[in-house]
MARTORRO-645940 format. One record per residue (C-alpha): residue in one letter; x, y, z. Coordinates in steps of 0.001 Angstrom, whole numbers, plus 500000, padded with zeros to 6 digits. Layout:
<nodes>
AXYZ
...
</nodes>
This chain:
<nodes>
M118171369476484489
S119771366991486421
Q120948363892486300
Y124455363971485263
N124392360178485776
I126933359487483055
E129106357132485064
D126249354840486086
D125014354803482490
I128454353659481394
E128525350984484085
D125141349649482910
L126060349731479240
A129547348316479295
G130383347001482741
G133272349458483051
E135002348441479816
F136479350572477032
E137852353421479163
R140815353764476788
T139696351874473698
P136851352309471188
V133644350432471974
T133422347171470041
Q130573346345467643
S129160343653469923
K128517346165472727
L126545348693470683
K122986349491471774
G119833350599469980
W117894353787470722
K115630352061473261
S118603351689475607
F118896355467475863
I115332356769476016
G114597355598479561
M118053356631480692
Y117539360250479645
A113939360464480857
G115092359349484311
E118237361457484497
H116486364721483723
A113502364403486048
A115305364571489367
G116293366778492291
T117329369848490338
E113883370066488740
F112283370730492136
M114471373839492467
I114581375141488906
G110813375249488299
P110084377565491257
L113137379697490496
F111611380604487115
L108707382167489001
T111082384095491253
A112707385463488076
G109416387066487039
V108872385147483783
S105680385607481768
A103513382732480536
F104703383084476959
D108356383371477977
L108199380224480086
I106015377916477980
V107272378846474515
G110812379677475639
L111260376242477212
L109789374602474110
I112426376220471876
G115383376056474288
N114921372355474943
L114644371690471207
L118000373439470675
A119495371224473393
V118166368075471669
L119594369236468332
S122985369832469981
W123006366286471358
R121892364794468049
F124104366624465557
L127194367291467662
T127558364877470591
A126020361727469098
E127528362399465671
I131078362560467023
A130496359787469566
V129580357142466966
K132565358111464814
N135249357811467528
R133496355726470252
L135743357126472998
T135008358647476422
L135238362407476812
Y138244362051479106
Y140268359867476754
Q139319361968473741
L140491365115475534
E143689363413476659
K144565362560473055
I144084366206472042
C145162368128475167
G147676365904476932
K147532364374480423
K148584367468482395
L145947369705480853
V143239367079481318
T144178367012485003
G143111370651485282
Y139850369840483514
N139212366959485924
L139813369219488932
A137314371811487680
N134843369070486782
G135140367405490191
I134697370604492197
L131703371754490147
F130092368326490527
C130565368559494305
F128776371916494372
L125904370503492297
A125642367499494627
G125666369904497579
A122646371699496117
M120860368350495964
V121727367617499604
T120045370948500338
V116953369849498377
S116667366583500316
A117198368404503617
T114122370585503007
A112039367389502995
V113763365588505874
G113440368700508049
I109623368862507850
P108880366470510776
F111343368454512920
D109606371776512192
M112896373038510795
P112974376666509548
M113432376511505788
P116231378463504096
K115136381691502433
L115771382534498809
T118367385099499848
D120069382927502490
T123756382167502078
M124738380777505474
P123178377864507453
N120066379053509306
G120326376938512448
I121720373901514222
T118852371652513025
W119690372482509417
I123390371732509979
I122709368361511633
I120245367213508946
V122531368245506060
I125557366513507626
L123579363306508218
I122171363268504670
G125583364035503191
A127232361294505256
V124667358677504193
I124879359641500514
S128698359663500579
V129042356263502226
I126514354655499881
A128201356189496839
A131582354945498067
R130604351417499067
G127593350303497080
Y127361352163493832
D126114349237491759
T123182348846494122
V122556352578494097
T122492352610490292
K119870349872490147
A117823351560492877
A117995354905491078
N116666353315487892
W113738351874489825
M113079355201491579
S112963357285488404
P109380356292487392
F108246357057490963
I109794360535490783
V108314361266487333
L104892360137488601
A105291362457491603
F105888365423489298
V102800364569487244
V100541364082490268
A101908367178492048
G101315369272488937
I097712368059488609
V096995368661492321
A098550372139492073
L096275372969489122
I093260371940491213
Q094485374016494158
L094890377005491813
D091305376533490511
V092527376101486943
A089538375144484765
S090800376210481342
F093966376931479390
S093449380660479914
D093400380061483689
F096654378117483339
W098165380918481253
E097182383528483862
I099289381823486543
W102291383568485001
G100385386232483059
E102600388973481653
G105320388306484195
G106450390669486903
K109399392001488819
P111915389404489989
F112144388640493679
P114950390338495643
G118359389034494598
Q117049387314491451
T117731388111487786
K114762389162485643
F114179386460483023
T112885387433479582
F111972385156476685
W115599384995475563
H116809384228479087
V114513381194479155
V115486380012475651
I119247380390476066
W119372379174479662
S117320376023478949
W119502375333475892
F122707375578477899
A121465374124481191
N123241370962480064
A125929372711478035
A128669370572479586
M126809367449478481
H126086368286474810
V128214371124473378
G130709370329476146
M130813366703474900
S130508364912478273
D127875362620476776
L130394361232474311
S130850358726477124
V127216357636476758
F126591357831473011
R129773355954472119
F127588352869472717
A124916353955470224
K124543352014466981
E123620355198465128
A123817358924465723
K120004358930465503
S120001357767469136
G120728361397469984
W117024362114469450
T116260360121472634
T117454363094474692
A114067364643473877
A112604362290476505
G114747363962479138
M114148367487477897
Y110369367309477561
V109670365039480545
G112168366647482910
H113054370063481572
Y109538370908480436
M106853368966482266
A108750368666485567
W109937372294485597
I106421373576484949
A104925371180487547
A107438372379490151
A106650376002489252
L102953375265489838
L103763373991493339
Y105447377303494093
A102528379236492584
V100245377510495114
Y102583378445497959
L102730382097496862
K098983382362497500
S099321381081501081
P099137383474504096
E102737382564505020
A104080383625501625
Q101979386783501638
V103677387879504860
F107038387710503081
L105725389601500057
V104122392346502143
N107421392855503965
G109270393066500652
D111100389763501222
A111392386777498894
P109322383761500041
P111527380678500512
V111873378069497779
A111825374812499755
P110972371749497617
G110069369583500612
P107227371742501965
L106050372571498427
A105649368884497521
N104211368070500958
N101579370767500513
A100436369146497253
I100680365394497777
G101686364876501405
I104080362116502430
F104295360968498789
G105750364369497931
I108230364328500826
I109521360905499759
A109759362038496133
V111861365086497067
V114210363023499248
L114640360413496514
A115030363017493761
G117787364789495655
W119426361510496582
T119364359958493111
T120970363095491706
A123554363663494440
N124706360051494636
P125991359532491082
T127223363132490996
I129419362509494040
Y130602359261492480
R131589361046489265
A133328363803491209
G135299361072492985
L136377359592489649
A137539363028488493
F139581363435491691
Q141004359930491333
A142451360898487963
I144405363578489853
L145185361423492924
P145571357934491419
K147156356475494572
L143946356997496550
S141306354267496399
T137902354854494838
F136387354685498327
K138636357441499691
V138222359848496774
T134444359354496827
I134350360122500561
L136473363205499824
A133997364308497137
G131069363582499448
S132629365647502229
I133064368636499904
A129476368215498672
T128151368053502243
I130001371236503190
A128562372911500091
G125087371652501064
L125296373562504343
F125188376792502367
P121731377243500767
A123096379691498189
F124176376836495884
A120567375637495626
M118865379040495796
K121143380411493068
L120932377239490980
L119988379093487769
G123190381129488000
F125350378204489116
V124228375993486229
A124986378851483831
L128510379169485314
Y129060375403485190
G128259375258481479
F130256378401480705
I133433376969482266
L133303373467480791
A131507373837477441
P134468375420475554
F136469372216476045
G133814370516473941
A134414373094471208
I137998371803470982
I136691368324470142
V133975369585467764
F136186371933465760
E138998369403465502
H136584366677464371
F134868368700461650
Y137590371114460541
H141040369592461146
K141538368814457440
K140414372248456238
A142561373943458879
G145528371759457989
I146189370556461539
I147070367147462972
K144228365368464752
N144884364127468326
Y148052366216468385
A149062365542472012
E149043361800471368
T150834362108468017
A153510364516469283
N153745362760472664
I153211365960474681
S151410366314478025
F150283369943477667
N148865371284474426
K149402375071474465
S146866375586471679
V144050374162473818
F144972376100476942
L145357379445475183
A142107378998473247
W140166378210476440
A141849380870478610
I141326383702476109
S137697382827475327
F136855382289479011
G138635385429480194
L137209387709477504
F133581386715477832
Y133643386406481624
F134979389973481713
I132151391082479389
S129597389311481598
V130861390961484799
Q131733394384483403
F128520394909481439
D126184392784483595
V125454390306480795
F123730387069481843
L126375384340481684
S124347381976479499
F124232384683476816
V128014384530476384
T128376380734476546
L127833380239472805
P130203383092471765
A132851381737474150
W132363378229472740
L132707379426469149
L135737381617469869
C137464378773471730
G137013376436468772
I138250379001466240
L141263380006468358
F142140376337468810
L142375375893465033
V144412379104464641
F146844378309467463
S147157374663466383
R148071375669462832
Y150706378081464218
F152271375856466908
Q152173372614464896
K154522374150462334
</nodes>
């Protein structure tokens, strides 16, 4: 999934220009500028966690292999026909586009939510890197059900990793961006090699052997949600809901010459969210056959999901380095972006200070393994909160004439808080979150209904209040 390197993509593409103006014709890029970007962004630290977590959710072979095929295709279609389509028409960043519709005060609330959620995601990646760094120190790995830090060694390693990542993000982001681009092929290669080695370790000699790794599925591990075919399809579709239906990648595709560049996201989905997830799941399948894991299973406990030892077991030091780099290259730009979101709220603070603030929050989050161990649920929550804001942009873009409403109303009416946007989001969020909690409905299942309702309510409220 991961990734979320929008800000560094923007830096590479435009050198920090066009934050509040449309991208000029001379700066537009062809599809080749995006294909490597997406392949690299979506084969990163989160993939090392998500792949194994599918196994802990008791998925079957068909549910995983076919479900991911369809879910990732739906994600690509969302990028192509929604995000890229709107991006090449307006050529504005998400933040400026929202400001024109919502007003500055309401966008401040969005930035706060965005920044905090990014910090939690970065914290999960600090956790991922810590599982690799802790191997030489014989550090006990966090269990799947762990919430709190499991020892002083864990605390020290997480704080040190978080401090290094935060300082680098705050002081040398241009260098980090270039390094991350160079590291991406190394990380993708590590997934490929680890997957092949895992297949050998599992004695897979045919496709039927490969299929039997998951078989008909089973009971989920303690504390995990049982994933069916539809869980896999819907979750993989909305794993990046904030990026496509949530419109965050307007900031990237505003540089595309044509909306067809949206098809390049398939490189990220089928390299990262298909190949890498399945390769990481294979690493965990190998571990589940080990005597150590069997002890957990016999006792009725969930074996730990620790990317560092899993990769080390398959490809040794190469795997340890890959896990550290994957976590780092995801956490670093994520902390940087969280800092930018906070700076929009605290403009008097320097970029350095807000990035250190974001890094500190991420490091604290990284101390608690629950953010990484519950990554499937956290990603679902992240998309559910932010995606409906994208519906505001989509429905206004395609239906403002039919609905008889003024486009970019906050800018036109010179208001800082658009009530129509807030009410549409609050009602759709509140209603479907209540349904999810009250009736134990998986959050990803209500993301699309919430998104649709938010867009429709926005048109209804806008037509009423704009009178």
